[in-house]
C-alpha positions in Angstrom: -21.5 -5.2 -71.0 -22.3 -2.1 -69.1 -19.6 -0.4 -67.1 -20.1 -0.5 -63.3 -19.8 2.3 -60.8 -16.5 2.7 -58.9 -16.9 2.8 -55.2 -14.9 5.2 -53.0 -14.7 5.0 -49.2 -14.2 8.4 -47.5 -13.5 9.3 -43.9 -14.4 13.0 -43.7 -13.8 15.1 -40.6 -15.7 18.4 -40.8 -15.0 21.5 -38.7 -17.5 24.1 -39.8 -16.9 27.2 -37.7 -19.5 29.2 -39.6 -22.3 26.9 -38.6 -20.8 25.3 -35.4 -20.8 21.9 -37.0 -18.1 19.5 -35.9 -18.5 15.8 -37.0 -16.8 12.9 -38.6 -18.5 11.1 -41.4 -17.8 7.7 -43.0 -19.1 7.8 -46.5 -19.4 5.5 -49.5 -19.6 7.3 -52.8 -20.3 5.6 -56.1 -18.8 7.2 -59.2 -20.9 6.7 -62.3 -18.7 5.5 -65.2 -19.3 8.9 -67.0 -18.5 10.9 -63.9 -15.1 12.6 -63.6 -13.0 12.8 -60.5 -13.7 16.6 -60.5 -17.4 16.1 -60.3 -17.0 13.4 -57.6 -15.0 15.8 -55.5 -17.5 18.7 -56.0 -20.2 16.4 -54.7 -18.1 15.6 -51.7 -17.3 19.3 -51.2 -21.0 20.1 -51.3 -21.6 17.5 -48.6 -19.0 19.0 -46.4 -20.3 22.6 -46.9 -23.9 21.6 -46.1 -23.2 18.7 -43.8 -26.0 17.5 -41.5 -26.9 14.2 -40.0 -29.8 14.0 -42.4 -27.9 14.8 -45.6 -27.6 11.9 -48.0 -26.2 11.3 -51.5 -28.8 10.6 -54.2 -28.4 8.2 -57.1 -26.7 11.1 -59.0 -26.2 10.7 -62.8 -28.2 7.5 -63.0 -31.5 9.2 -61.8 -33.0 12.3 -63.4 -35.6 12.8 -60.7 -33.1 12.9 -57.8 -30.5 15.4 -56.7 -26.8 14.7 -56.1 -27.5 15.2 -52.4 -30.6 15.8 -50.4 -31.9 16.3 -46.9 -35.4 15.0 -46.0 -37.3 15.4 -42.8 -38.9 12.4 -41.0 -42.1 12.7 -43.1 -40.1 12.5 -46.4 -40.4 16.2 -47.3 -37.3 17.4 -49.1 -35.8 20.2 -47.0 -32.6 20.7 -49.1 -31.9 19.7 -52.7 -28.3 19.9 -53.9 -27.0 19.5 -57.4 -23.6 20.0 -58.9 -22.8 21.1 -62.5 -24.7 23.3 -64.9 -28.3 22.0 -65.1 -30.9 23.5 -67.3 -33.5 26.0 -66.1 -36.3 23.4 -66.2 -34.4 21.1 -63.9 -33.7 23.8 -61.4 -37.3 25.0 -61.4 -38.6 21.5 -60.9 -36.2 21.1 -57.9 -37.4 24.4 -56.4 -41.0 23.1 -56.7 -40.1 20.0 -54.7 -37.7 21.2 -52.0 -37.7 23.9 -49.3 -34.3 25.1 -50.5 -32.1 24.4 -53.6 -28.3 24.8 -53.7 -26.4 24.4 -56.9 -22.6 24.1 -57.0 -21.6 25.2 -60.5 -18.2 24.3 -61.8 -16.5 24.1 -65.2 -14.4 27.2 -65.6 -15.5 29.7 -68.2 -18.5 27.6 -69.1 -20.0 28.6 -65.7 -20.0 32.3 -66.8 -21.6 31.5 -70.2 -24.2 29.3 -68.5 -25.0 32.0 -65.8 -25.3 34.7 -68.5 -27.9 32.6 -70.2 -30.0 31.5 -67.2 -29.1 33.8 -64.3 -31.7 36.5 -64.9 -34.5 33.9 -65.2 -33.3 32.1 -62.1 -33.2 35.3 -60.0 -37.0 34.9 -59.4 -36.5 31.6 -57.5 -36.2 32.8 -53.9 -35.2 29.4 -52.4 -32.3 29.0 -54.9 -28.6 29.5 -54.0 -26.0 29.2 -56.8 -22.3 28.9 -55.9 -19.4 28.7 -58.3 -16.4 26.6 -57.5 -13.4 27.9 -59.6 -11.8 25.6 -62.1 -8.3 25.6 -60.4 -10.0 24.5 -57.2 -11.9 21.6 -58.7 -8.8 20.5 -60.5 -6.8 20.6 -57.2 -9.6 18.7 -55.5 -9.6 16.0 -58.2 -5.9 15.5 -57.3 -7.0 14.2 -53.9 -9.0 11.4 -55.3 -8.2 7.9 -54.1 -10.3 4.8 -53.7 -9.9 5.2 -49.9 -9.7 8.8 -48.7 -9.2 10.3 -45.3 -10.0 14.0 -45.6 -10.4 17.0 -43.3 -12.5 19.9 -44.2 -12.3 23.2 -42.3 -14.8 25.9 -43.0 -14.5 29.5 -41.8 -15.7 32.9 -43.0 -17.2 31.3 -46.2 -13.9 29.7 -47.2 -13.0 26.0 -46.9 -9.8 24.0 -46.8 -9.9 20.3 -47.8 -6.8 18.3 -46.9 -5.4 14.8 -46.8 -2.1 13.8 -45.3 -0.1 15.3 -48.2 -2.0 18.2 -49.7 -4.4 21.0 -48.7 -6.7 22.7 -51.1 -8.2 26.1 -50.4 -11.8 26.6 -51.6 -13.0 30.1 -52.2 -16.5 29.8 -53.5 -18.1 32.6 -55.4 -21.8 33.2 -54.6 -23.7 33.9 -57.8 -27.1 34.0 -56.1 -28.4 33.5 -52.5 -27.2 33.3 -48.9 -23.6 32.2 -48.4 -24.3 30.2 -45.2 -26.7 27.3 -45.4 -29.5 27.3 -42.8 
């Protein structure tokens, strides 16, 4: 019998001073059986950092042809494609061919550096690509916030973010490997 996805309910309040975006979102996230708490929270962080009324979660790990998050216009054109992790070059190039902009949130500690050393120079030719590293200690701390029902606040200012629940606050200092630090 196949394992089923675990469903998480999230009330997320976002105060993004960099973009002037202040909204509350009620989200339902499905965690694939092979997905870690760390990856789930990086997906949620990516949502907060790029939040927009049109941003939606894709089918994630269960669909190779969809991103973790995406924003489409009313005609169905993909304006923003967001993935998390360390995808291969072919996957990133395919995304860049389908979307107006691609943002990749890389995480995994030292493996990010190894991955970037291998693909970074070849990806530098993709103008619409932004690659952001989320440090290992940050993703581990974010994973500590996971609960089946979460009420979180995310404050973003000067390229930094703070994600907090009623007990803990996690500072997020992303490292831009490629691209513009503020989503447009």
